[in-house]
C-alpha positions as CSV (number, residue, x, y, z in Angstrom):
1,X,117.1,6.6,21.2
2,X,114.9,9.4,20.1
3,X,114.5,10.1,16.3
4,X,113.9,13.5,14.9
5,X,110.9,14.2,12.7
6,X,113.0,14.5,9.6
7,X,114.6,11.2,10.1
8,X,113.0,8.4,8.2
9,X,111.4,5.5,10.1
10,X,113.5,2.4,10.4
11,X,112.1,-0.2,8.1
12,X,111.9,-3.8,8.7
13,X,112.9,-6.6,6.4
14,X,109.7,-6.2,4.3
15,X,110.1,-2.4,4.0
16,X,107.5,-1.5,6.8
17,X,108.3,0.3,10.0
18,X,109.8,-1.7,12.7
19,X,107.7,-3.0,15.5
20,X,109.6,-1.1,18.2
21,X,108.5,2.2,16.7
22,X,105.9,3.6,19.2
23,X,105.9,7.2,18.0
24,X,102.5,8.8,17.0
25,X,101.5,8.6,13.2
26,X,102.5,11.5,11.1
27,X,100.7,13.2,8.3
28,X,100.7,11.5,4.9
29,X,103.4,12.9,2.7
30,X,105.0,11.7,-0.4
31,X,107.5,9.1,0.7
32,X,111.1,9.7,0.2
33,X,113.0,7.2,-1.7
34,X,114.6,4.8,0.8
35,X,116.4,2.8,-1.7
36,X,115.6,-0.1,-3.9
37,X,112.9,-2.5,-2.8
38,X,114.1,-6.0,-2.4
39,X,110.6,-7.4,-3.3
40,X,109.9,-5.3,-6.3
41,X,113.5,-5.5,-7.7
42,X,112.6,-8.8,-9.2
43,X,110.6,-7.2,-12.0
44,X,107.4,-9.0,-11.1
45,X,104.3,-8.4,-13.3
46,X,102.4,-7.0,-10.3
47,X,103.4,-4.6,-7.6
48,X,103.5,-6.3,-4.3
49,X,104.9,-3.7,-1.9
50,X,102.7,-1.0,-0.6
51,X,105.3,1.7,-0.8
52,X,106.2,0.9,-4.4
53,X,102.5,1.0,-5.3
54,X,102.0,4.4,-3.6
55,X,105.1,5.7,-5.4
56,X,103.7,4.6,-8.7
57,X,100.2,6.2,-8.0
58,X,101.4,9.6,-6.7
59,X,102.5,11.0,-10.1
60,X,99.0,10.2,-11.6
61,X,97.3,11.9,-8.7
62,X,99.4,15.0,-9.2
63,X,98.5,15.1,-12.9
64,X,94.7,14.9,-12.1
65,X,95.0,17.7,-9.6
66,X,96.8,19.9,-12.0
67,X,94.1,19.2,-14.7
68,X,91.2,20.1,-12.3
69,X,92.9,23.3,-11.2
70,X,93.2,24.3,-14.9
71,X,89.5,23.6,-15.5
72,X,88.6,25.8,-12.6
73,X,90.7,28.6,-14.0
74,X,89.0,28.2,-17.4
75,X,85.5,28.3,-15.8
76,X,86.3,31.5,-14.1
77,X,87.5,33.1,-17.3
78,X,84.4,31.9,-19.2
79,X,82.1,33.3,-16.5
80,X,83.8,36.6,-16.5
81,X,83.5,36.8,-20.3
82,X,79.8,35.9,-20.2
83,X,78.9,38.3,-17.4
84,X,78.0,42.0,-17.9
85,X,81.3,43.1,-16.6
86,X,82.6,43.4,-20.1
87,X,81.3,45.7,-22.8
88,X,81.1,42.8,-25.3
89,X,78.9,40.9,-22.9
90,X,76.6,43.8,-22.3
91,X,76.2,44.4,-26.1
92,X,75.4,40.8,-26.7
93,X,72.8,40.8,-24.0
94,X,71.2,43.9,-25.3
95,X,70.9,42.4,-28.8
96,X,69.2,39.3,-27.3
97,X,66.7,41.4,-25.4
98,X,66.0,43.5,-28.5
99,X,65.3,40.4,-30.6
100,X,63.0,39.0,-27.9
101,X,61.1,42.3,-27.6
102,X,60.7,42.5,-31.4
103,X,59.3,38.9,-31.4
104,X,56.9,39.8,-28.6
105,X,55.7,42.9,-30.4
106,X,55.1,41.0,-33.6
107,X,53.1,38.4,-31.8
108,X,51.0,41.1,-30.1
109,X,50.3,42.8,-33.4
110,X,49.2,39.5,-35.0
111,X,46.8,38.8,-32.0
112,X,45.4,42.4,-32.3
113,X,44.7,41.8,-36.0
114,X,42.9,38.5,-35.2
115,X,40.8,40.2,-32.4
116,X,39.9,43.0,-34.8
117,X,38.7,40.5,-37.4
118,X,36.7,38.6,-34.8
119,X,35.2,41.9,-33.5
120,X,34.0,42.8,-36.9
121,X,32.5,39.4,-37.3
122,X,30.7,39.7,-34.0
123,X,29.4,43.1,-34.9
124,X,28.0,41.7,-38.1
125,X,26.4,38.8,-36.1
126,X,24.9,41.2,-33.6
127,X,23.5,43.4,-36.3
128,X,21.9,40.4,-37.9
129,X,20.4,39.3,-34.5
130,X,19.0,42.8,-33.9
131,X,17.4,42.8,-37.3
132,X,15.9,39.3,-36.7
133,X,14.6,40.4,-33.2
134,X,13.1,43.5,-34.7
135,X,11.2,41.4,-37.2
136,X,10.1,38.9,-34.6
137,X,8.9,41.7,-32.3
138,X,7.0,43.2,-35.1
139,X,5.5,39.8,-35.9
140,X,4.7,39.2,-32.2
141,X,3.0,42.5,-31.9
142,X,0.9,41.8,-34.9
143,X,0.0,38.3,-33.6
144,X,-0.9,39.8,-30.2
145,X,-3.2,42.2,-31.9
146,X,-4.8,39.5,-33.9
147,X,-5.2,37.3,-30.8
148,X,-6.6,40.1,-28.7
149,X,-9.1,40.8,-31.5
150,X,-10.0,37.0,-31.8
151,X,-9.7,36.1,-28.1
152,X,-13.4,35.8,-27.4
153,X,-13.8,33.7,-30.5
154,X,-11.0,31.3,-29.6
155,X,-12.1,31.0,-26.0
156,X,-15.6,30.2,-27.1
157,X,-14.2,27.6,-29.6
158,X,-12.2,25.9,-26.9
159,X,-15.2,25.9,-24.6
160,X,-17.4,24.5,-27.3
161,X,-14.8,21.7,-28.0
162,X,-14.7,21.0,-24.3
163,X,-18.4,20.7,-24.1
164,X,-18.5,18.5,-27.1
165,X,-15.8,16.3,-25.6
166,X,-17.6,16.1,-22.3
167,X,-20.9,15.3,-24.0
168,X,-19.3,12.5,-26.0
169,X,-17.6,11.2,-22.8
170,X,-20.9,11.3,-20.8
171,X,-22.8,9.8,-23.7
172,X,-20.4,7.0,-24.0
173,X,-20.4,6.4,-20.3
174,X,-24.2,6.5,-20.3
175,X,-24.3,3.9,-23.0
176,X,-21.8,1.8,-21.0
177,X,-24.1,2.2,-17.9
178,X,-27.1,1.2,-19.9
179,X,-25.2,-1.9,-21.1
180,X,-24.4,-2.7,-17.5
181,X,-28.0,-2.3,-16.5
182,X,-29.1,-4.5,-19.4
183,X,-26.6,-7.2,-18.4
184,X,-27.8,-7.1,-14.8
185,X,-31.4,-7.3,-15.7
186,X,-30.7,-10.2,-18.1
187,X,-28.9,-12.0,-15.3
188,X,-31.9,-11.4,-13.1
189,X,-34.2,-12.8,-15.8
190,X,-32.0,-15.8,-16.4
191,X,-31.7,-16.6,-12.7
192,X,-35.5,-16.3,-12.4
193,X,-35.5,-13.5,-9.8
194,X,-39.2,-13.4,-8.9
195,X,-41.5,-11.9,-6.4
196,X,-44.3,-14.2,-5.1
197,X,-47.1,-12.7,-3.0
198,X,-48.9,-14.7,-0.3
199,X,-51.7,-13.8,2.0
200,X,-49.4,-12.7,4.9
201,X,-46.0,-12.2,3.3
202,X,-44.1,-11.7,0.2
203,X,-41.4,-14.1,-0.9
204,X,-38.5,-13.5,-3.3
205,X,-37.2,-16.4,-5.3
206,X,-34.0,-17.1,-7.2
207,X,-33.9,-20.1,-9.6
208,X,-37.0,-21.4,-8.0
209,X,-35.5,-21.2,-4.5
210,X,-36.9,-18.9,-1.8
211,X,-34.2,-16.4,-0.7
212,X,-34.8,-16.5,3.1
213,X,-35.1,-13.6,5.5
214,X,-32.4,-13.8,8.0
215,X,-34.9,-13.5,10.8
216,X,-36.5,-16.8,9.6
217,X,-33.4,-18.7,8.7
218,X,-33.1,-20.5,12.1
219,X,-35.9,-23.0,11.4
220,X,-35.3,-23.6,7.7
221,X,-34.1,-26.8,6.1
222,X,-30.2,-26.8,5.8
223,X,-30.4,-27.8,2.1
224,X,-32.7,-24.9,1.3
225,X,-30.3,-22.6,3.2
226,X,-27.3,-23.8,1.3
227,X,-28.9,-23.7,-2.1
228,X,-30.4,-20.2,-1.5
229,X,-27.1,-18.8,-0.2
230,X,-25.2,-20.4,-3.2
231,X,-27.5,-18.7,-5.7
232,X,-27.4,-15.4,-3.9
233,X,-23.6,-15.4,-3.7
234,X,-23.3,-16.3,-7.4
235,X,-25.8,-13.6,-8.2
236,X,-24.0,-10.9,-6.2
237,X,-20.6,-11.7,-7.8
238,X,-22.1,-11.4,-11.3
239,X,-23.8,-8.1,-10.5
240,X,-20.7,-6.7,-8.9
241,X,-18.6,-7.8,-11.9
242,X,-21.0,-6.3,-14.5
243,X,-21.3,-3.0,-12.5
244,X,-17.5,-2.8,-12.1
245,X,-17.6,-2.8,-8.3
246,X,-15.4,-4.3,-5.6
247,X,-17.5,-5.8,-2.8
248,X,-16.4,-5.2,0.8
249,X,-16.4,-8.9,1.4
250,X,-14.9,-11.2,-1.2
251,X,-17.1,-14.1,-2.3
252,X,-15.3,-17.3,-3.2
253,X,-17.4,-19.3,-5.6
254,X,-17.3,-23.1,-5.7
255,X,-14.3,-24.8,-7.4
256,X,-13.1,-28.3,-7.7
257,X,-11.4,-28.5,-4.3
258,X,-14.1,-26.4,-2.5
259,X,-17.5,-27.4,-3.8
260,X,-19.4,-25.0,-1.6
261,X,-19.1,-21.2,-1.6
262,X,-17.4,-19.1,1.1
263,X,-16.8,-15.5,1.9
264,X,-13.9,-13.7,3.4
265,X,-13.0,-10.3,4.8
266,X,-9.6,-8.7,5.5
267,X,-10.3,-8.6,9.2
268,X,-10.7,-12.4,9.4
269,X,-7.9,-14.9,8.8
270,X,-10.2,-17.7,7.6
271,X,-13.0,-17.7,5.1
272,X,-16.5,-18.1,6.4
273,X,-18.7,-20.9,5.0
274,X,-22.0,-20.2,3.2
275,X,-23.3,-23.8,3.5
276,X,-24.4,-26.1,6.2
277,X,-25.3,-29.8,6.3
278,X,-27.1,-29.7,9.7
279,X,-30.0,-27.7,11.0
280,X,-29.0,-24.6,12.8
281,X,-30.3,-25.6,16.2
282,X,-28.4,-28.9,16.0
283,X,-25.2,-27.2,14.6
284,X,-25.4,-24.7,17.5
285,X,-25.5,-27.4,20.1
286,X,-22.9,-29.7,18.4
287,X,-20.3,-27.2,17.0
288,X,-20.8,-23.7,18.3
289,X,-17.6,-22.4,16.6
290,X,-18.8,-23.6,13.1
291,X,-22.2,-22.2,13.9
292,X,-20.7,-18.8,14.7
293,X,-18.6,-18.8,11.5
294,X,-21.6,-19.7,9.4
295,X,-23.6,-16.8,11.0
296,X,-20.7,-14.4,10.2
297,X,-20.6,-15.6,6.6
298,X,-24.4,-15.1,6.2
299,X,-24.0,-11.6,7.7
300,X,-21.2,-10.8,5.3
301,X,-23.3,-11.9,2.3
302,X,-26.3,-9.8,3.3
303,X,-24.0,-6.9,4.0
304,X,-22.6,-7.2,0.5
305,X,-26.1,-7.0,-1.0
306,X,-27.0,-4.0,1.1
307,X,-23.7,-2.3,0.1
308,X,-24.5,-2.9,-3.5
309,X,-27.9,-1.2,-3.0
310,X,-26.5,1.8,-1.2
311,X,-23.7,2.3,-3.7
312,X,-26.2,2.3,-6.6
313,X,-28.4,4.9,-4.9
314,X,-31.0,2.5,-3.5
315,X,-30.7,3.9,0.0
316,X,-34.1,2.9,1.2
317,X,-33.0,-0.8,0.9
318,X,-30.2,-0.4,3.4
319,X,-31.3,2.4,5.7
320,X,-32.0,0.1,8.7
321,X,-30.7,-3.2,10.0
322,X,-34.1,-4.8,9.3
323,X,-33.8,-3.9,5.7
324,X,-30.3,-5.5,5.5
325,X,-31.7,-8.8,6.8
326,X,-33.9,-9.1,3.6
327,X,-31.3,-9.8,0.8
328,X,-33.9,-11.2,-1.6
329,X,-36.1,-8.1,-1.5
330,X,-33.0,-5.8,-1.8
331,X,-31.7,-7.7,-4.9
332,X,-35.2,-7.5,-6.5
333,X,-35.6,-3.8,-5.8
334,X,-32.1,-3.1,-7.0
335,X,-32.5,-4.7,-10.4
336,X,-36.2,-4.6,-11.2
337,X,-37.7,-1.7,-9.3
338,X,-37.3,2.1,-9.2
339,X,-36.3,3.9,-6.0
340,X,-38.8,6.4,-4.7
341,X,-36.3,9.1,-3.7
342,X,-32.6,9.9,-3.7
343,X,-30.4,11.9,-1.5
344,X,-29.7,15.5,-2.6
345,X,-25.9,15.0,-2.6
346,X,-26.3,12.0,-4.9
347,X,-28.5,13.9,-7.2
348,X,-26.0,16.8,-7.5
349,X,-23.3,14.3,-8.2
350,X,-25.2,13.0,-11.2
351,X,-26.0,16.3,-12.9
352,X,-23.3,15.8,-15.6
353,X,-24.7,12.4,-16.3
354,X,-28.3,13.7,-16.5
355,X,-27.1,16.4,-18.9
356,X,-25.7,13.7,-21.1
357,X,-29.0,11.8,-20.9
358,X,-31.1,14.8,-21.9
359,X,-28.6,15.8,-24.6
360,X,-28.9,12.3,-26.2
361,X,-32.1,12.1,-28.2
362,X,-34.1,8.9,-27.9
363,X,-34.4,6.6,-30.8
364,X,-37.6,6.8,-32.8
365,X,-40.3,4.7,-31.2
366,X,-38.3,4.1,-28.1
367,X,-40.0,4.9,-24.8
368,X,-38.1,6.1,-21.7
369,X,-37.9,3.3,-19.1
370,X,-38.2,4.0,-15.4
371,X,-35.1,2.6,-13.9
372,X,-32.8,3.4,-11.0
373,X,-31.0,6.5,-12.3
374,X,-27.8,5.5,-10.5
375,X,-27.7,1.8,-11.3
376,X,-24.5,1.1,-13.4
377,X,-23.2,4.7,-13.1
378,X,-21.1,4.6,-9.9
379,X,-18.3,2.0,-10.1
380,X,-14.7,1.2,-9.4
381,X,-13.6,0.5,-13.0
382,X,-13.6,3.9,-14.6
383,X,-12.6,7.5,-13.9
384,X,-16.1,8.7,-14.7
385,X,-18.3,8.5,-11.5
386,X,-15.5,6.8,-9.6
387,X,-16.8,5.5,-6.2
388,X,-13.6,6.4,-4.4
389,X,-13.7,10.0,-5.5
390,X,-14.5,12.7,-2.9
391,X,-18.2,12.7,-3.9
392,X,-18.3,8.9,-3.8
393,X,-16.7,8.7,-0.4
394,X,-19.0,11.3,0.9
395,X,-22.0,9.3,-0.4
396,X,-20.7,6.1,1.2
397,X,-19.9,7.9,4.5
398,X,-23.6,8.6,5.0
399,X,-24.3,4.9,5.4
400,X,-24.0,4.3,9.1
401,X,-24.5,0.5,9.1
402,X,-21.2,-1.4,9.5
403,X,-20.2,-5.0,9.1
404,X,-19.6,-5.4,12.8
405,X,-23.1,-4.1,13.6
406,X,-24.7,-6.5,11.1
407,X,-22.8,-9.5,12.6
408,X,-23.6,-8.6,16.2
409,X,-27.2,-7.9,15.6
410,X,-27.6,-11.1,13.6
411,X,-26.0,-13.2,16.3
412,X,-28.2,-11.6,18.9
413,X,-31.3,-12.2,16.8
414,X,-30.5,-15.9,16.3
415,X,-29.7,-16.4,20.0
416,X,-33.1,-15.1,20.7
417,X,-34.6,-17.5,18.2
418,X,-32.6,-20.3,19.9
419,X,-34.2,-19.4,23.3
420,X,-37.7,-19.2,21.8
421,X,-37.2,-22.6,20.1
422,X,-36.2,-24.2,23.4
423,X,-39.2,-22.6,25.2
424,X,-41.5,-24.0,22.5
425,X,-39.9,-27.4,22.9
426,X,-40.5,-27.3,26.7
427,X,-44.2,-26.3,26.2
428,X,-44.8,-29.2,23.9
429,X,-43.2,-31.6,26.3
430,X,-45.3,-30.2,29.2
431,X,-48.5,-30.7,27.2
432,X,-47.6,-34.3,26.5
433,X,-46.3,-35.2,30.0
434,X,-49.1,-35.5,32.6
435,X,-46.8,-34.9,35.5
436,X,-45.7,-31.6,34.2
437,X,-49.2,-30.7,33.3
438,X,-50.2,-31.4,36.9
439,X,-47.5,-29.2,38.3
440,X,-48.6,-26.4,36.0
441,X,-52.2,-26.7,37.0
442,X,-51.1,-26.7,40.6
443,X,-49.4,-23.4,40.2
444,X,-52.5,-22.0,38.5
445,X,-54.7,-23.3,41.3
446,X,-52.5,-21.6,44.0
447,X,-52.6,-18.3,42.0
448,X,-56.4,-18.5,42.1
449,X,-56.3,-19.1,45.9
450,X,-54.1,-16.1,46.4
451,X,-56.5,-14.0,44.4
452,X,-59.4,-15.1,46.5
453,X,-57.6,-14.2,49.7
454,X,-57.0,-10.6,48.4
455,X,-53.2,-11.0,48.4
456,X,-52.8,-10.4,44.6
457,X,-51.3,-7.0,45.2
458,X,-48.3,-8.4,47.2
459,X,-46.6,-11.2,45.4
460,X,-45.4,-14.0,47.6
461,X,-41.9,-15.5,47.2
462,X,-41.8,-18.4,44.8
463,X,-39.3,-21.1,44.0
464,X,-38.4,-21.7,40.4
465,X,-37.8,-25.4,39.7
466,X,-35.9,-26.4,36.6
467,X,-37.5,-29.4,34.9
468,X,-35.5,-31.9,32.9
469,X,-37.9,-33.2,30.3
470,X,-37.6,-36.8,29.1
471,X,-39.7,-38.9,26.8
472,X,-40.8,-41.1,29.7
473,X,-41.8,-38.1,31.9
474,X,-40.3,-35.6,34.3
475,X,-37.0,-36.5,35.8
476,X,-35.4,-35.1,38.9
477,X,-36.6,-31.6,39.9
478,X,-34.0,-29.8,42.0
479,X,-35.5,-26.7,43.6
480,X,-33.7,-23.5,43.0
481,X,-35.5,-20.4,44.2
482,X,-34.9,-17.2,42.2
483,X,-38.3,-15.6,42.2
484,X,-38.8,-15.7,38.4
485,X,-42.1,-16.7,36.8
486,X,-42.1,-20.1,35.1
487,X,-43.9,-22.3,32.7
488,X,-47.6,-22.6,33.4
489,X,-47.8,-19.3,35.3
490,X,-50.4,-16.8,33.9
491,X,-48.1,-14.0,34.8
492,X,-45.3,-15.4,32.8
493,X,-47.0,-14.4,29.5
494,X,-44.4,-13.8,26.8
495,X,-41.7,-14.5,29.4
496,X,-41.8,-18.1,28.3
497,X,-40.1,-17.1,25.0
498,X,-37.7,-14.4,26.3
499,X,-34.0,-15.3,26.8
500,X,-32.8,-15.3,30.3
501,X,-30.2,-12.7,31.1
502,X,-30.5,-10.8,27.9
503,X,-30.3,-13.6,25.3
504,X,-28.1,-16.3,26.9
505,X,-28.6,-19.9,26.1
506,X,-31.5,-21.7,27.9
507,X,-31.2,-25.5,28.3
508,X,-34.2,-26.3,30.6
509,X,-37.7,-24.9,31.4
510,X,-38.9,-23.4,34.6
511,X,-42.1,-23.9,36.5
512,X,-43.4,-22.1,39.5
513,X,-44.8,-23.5,42.7
514,X,-46.4,-21.4,45.4
515,X,-46.4,-22.3,49.1
């Protein structure tokens, strides 16, 4: 059975629509009273039925809606009253704007008054500054006039003060240099640096020990060599310290752990010894490496002495390699002699010092002493006459001898001495051995026969036989033909003492037999 829309839904036992109602849901609307609720009729403290609860809540909802609608109406009325639509609202707005403008004008007027006050203060400040600047300009103008009038006087005064200061500086430095020279000469006197003349040569002694010439060191006693090099190294360190110089090769003096002196150079990793316990020929044959290190150490030491002489203006003591090989003579000439000449560049460098010398009067009764004019002047310890200055570097650059050159030439010299010593040993053994003497005389006899036959102009091929010399006589003689003259040959001459192949080591003699 179809129900109309206006008909209420059939309710079940609990007041809800029946289950057989399959019609679509309708819009929510206040429910119509359907009669008393059987659940809520019991006057329970809480509402249990949904419909009864909704019936109780709808009146409250209607009241809230009515209050909200009333508030909206009041808002509309207030907005209309506050807007410009009414004359009262326009008048109120005009009054408010007028008051705001009056306040703004009052603030602007106050700010204008403040700015005017500040402007007046700044004007007064500027006026004071202008007045002060005018006074200062006037004073500056007067001062310029005075300075311009007294310019020459002031410049001359400054120049005079500068000359006086330079003179005092040069004089003080000259006294310092004289003190250095005095200390060096005292050290030379205390160490008994002497020159001893002989018939054929001149020897230089230090503490009673002869300072050897490097060209004669090969055949010297090792104890004499060690003592002489020790004295010379100690002397060079003292002189360099007093002169304020840094030697190119550092000398390490004896200490507790190292009782013998040594010398080092930055290009070598190890220090080179300056002492030996064996004769140089024996050391050369036993330990060639130690021998080479010792020769390098000796070369460094003599190079230090030559460098000292050159830096102090004694150029004639280090001009050639032969001069460098004489450290005793160089040390004696540096401390106790006067050089005969100086290079022009070195003389120009010392003009300021010479002015100080001439400007300083000699004490009464004191005679001028002829000394090296550069000894003690050039150094590494002061700004005056600094050796690493451009003038000092230019002076040292004129020295063409280098450490490598000294070491190489010394080694070559001593290798030649080694060869000569071996040739002398062979000659002595030949003179003592009758068999070797017979072979030598046989070679001379055949040379005489060749001269008689008229064949002297065309030399015949010869066989050079190395001879192994022993105390008991001549050992085995293997024949090796190289066409070179040998021992006992008249044509050999000085060839006995010349190193074979440009200075290589020679271990046996040679004799020459003609067929």
